[in-house]
N, C-alpha and C positions, 0 to 999 in steps of 0.2 A: 472022377468028379470034375477035374479041371477041364477036360475035353467037353464035358456037358455044358459047363458055364460059357465056353466059347461058342457052342452051337446054338444056345438059346437066342441070342440076338439075331442070328441069321434066320432061324425058324420063325421068330416073331415078325421080322420084316417080310418074309415070304408069305406068311399067313395074312398079314395086313394087306399086302398087295392083292391077294385074291378076294378079300372081303371088302375092300374099299370100292366105292362107286367109280366107274370109269368116266373120266372127263375127256371130251374130245375137242380138238382144235379144228380150224377151218377145213383142211383137206383130210382130216382124220375120220375114219369110219370104224365101227365096231361090227364084226360079223359074229353072230351068235349061232352056233351049230344047233340044229333042231333036235337031233337025236342024242346029243351028248351035253354034258354040263361044261362046255368049253366056249371061250370067246377068243377072238383074234382081233387085236387093235393095231391099226397101221394107217399109212397114208393111202388114200384112194388113188389108184393109178390107171383106172379105166374099167370099162365093162365091155366084154367081147365074148363071143361063143358061149352065150348063156352063163357067164360067170364073171365074178369080180376079180380084178387084179389089184392087189394090195401090197404095199411095201412095208414089211415088218422086219425089224432087226437087220436092215440093210439088204434083205432078199425080196425079190419080186415073186409073189405067190399067186397062183390062179386057184380060185375057190368056186366050184359050181354053185350058181344061185339057188338051185333046188335044195341044197344042203343047209343053207343058212338064212337067217333073217338079218337085214342090214339096218343099222342105226347110225344116224349122222346126217348132216346137211347134204353131202354129196350122194347119198343113197337115192334120193329122189331123181337125180339126173341119170343114175345108172339104170333105172327101171323104164326109162322112155325109149321106145323103139321108133326110129324114123322109117317111114315107108314112102317110096317114090322119090322124086327129085325136087330140089328147091330152085 
């Protein structure tokens, strides 16, 4: 019973983290996977090779754009493709 009492706060925090709405900051984006009930939140690091680069938990991750929908201010910039020269 004592172990259970120590596990309850951690479980409550973990559950609240998943249930709470995700607030993003200026360079932060949220990638919502289309076929899974999963989201990835991190700093927008670029868009290249038809995918988002996001820094999450100190790691740079490449996520194919076809697998996710993007939420956040920087997502708009990621969807623009330049053609030709300036």
